[in-house]
Each structure stands twice: as structure tokens, then as C-alpha cells.
C-alpha positions in Angstrom: -10.5 25.9 -53.0 -10.2 25.6 -49.2 -11.8 22.6 -47.4 -14.2 24.1 -44.8 -14.7 21.2 -42.4 -16.5 21.8 -39.1 -14.4 21.1 -36.0 -15.4 17.8 -34.3 -16.7 17.9 -30.8 -14.3 16.8 -28.2 -15.3 13.4 -26.9 -12.7 13.1 -24.1 -9.6 11.1 -23.4 -9.6 7.5 -22.3 -8.7 8.6 -18.7 -11.6 11.0 -18.5 -14.0 8.4 -19.7 -12.6 5.8 -17.3 -12.9 8.3 -14.5 -16.6 9.0 -15.3 -17.3 5.3 -15.5 -15.7 4.8 -12.1 -17.7 7.6 -10.6 -20.9 6.2 -12.0 -20.2 2.8 -10.6 -19.3 4.3 -7.2 -22.6 6.2 -7.2 -24.5 3.1 -8.1 -22.9 1.1 -5.3 -23.6 3.9 -2.8 -27.3 4.0 -3.9 -27.6 0.2 -3.6 -25.9 0.2 -0.2 -28.2 3.0 1.0 -31.3 1.2 -0.2 -30.2 -2.0 1.4 -29.5 -0.2 4.7 -32.9 1.5 4.7 -34.7 -1.8 3.9 -32.8 -3.8 6.5 -33.5 -1.2 9.2 -37.2 -1.1 8.4 -37.4 -4.9 8.5 -35.5 -4.9 11.8 -37.5 -2.2 13.4 -40.9 -3.6 12.3 -39.8 -7.2 13.2 -38.9 -6.4 16.8 -41.6 -3.8 17.5 -44.6 -4.6 19.7 -47.6 -5.4 17.5 -49.8 -2.9 19.4 -47.3 -0.1 18.6 -47.4 -1.0 14.9 -51.2 -1.1 14.9 -51.5 2.2 16.6 -49.0 3.8 14.1 -50.9 2.4 11.1 -54.2 3.4 12.7 -53.2 7.0 13.3 -51.8 7.2 9.7 -55.0 6.0 8.2 -57.1 8.5 10.2 -54.7 11.4 9.3 -55.3 10.5 5.6 -59.1 10.3 6.0 -59.0 6.6 5.2 -61.6 4.5 7.0 -60.2 1.6 8.9 -63.2 0.4 10.9 
């Protein structure tokens, strides 16, 4: 009688797995760097803007969203 075993799924070589892990780490680093750059630029822009300009921007945004602010 013949042994009818199903072929196993190919998992990948060690080099392929290492390459995928390296790419994943690089993508994570890029995401973290982008989030940090965005956050730092927002803090910098808001920190050095004139307070009247910030108030007017927030005020206009509230009115455009039909949110009462007075």
C-alpha cells in the first residue's frame, strides 16, 4: 500500500524569513520617525505661533463644524 501524505506548505528559508523581519523592522522605524517628525513639527508650529492666530484657527474650525464656542 502506498503512503499518501499531503505535501507540506513551504514555510520559507532562513534568509527569506530574516529578510521579511528586516523589512518589518525598517517599516516600523520609518513609521516611528514619521510620527515623531509630525508631532515635533506640530509642537514647534503651535509653540511659536501668535496666540491670536491659534484662537482664530480654532474658532473658525468650531464654526465650520457647527460647534458652539460662545
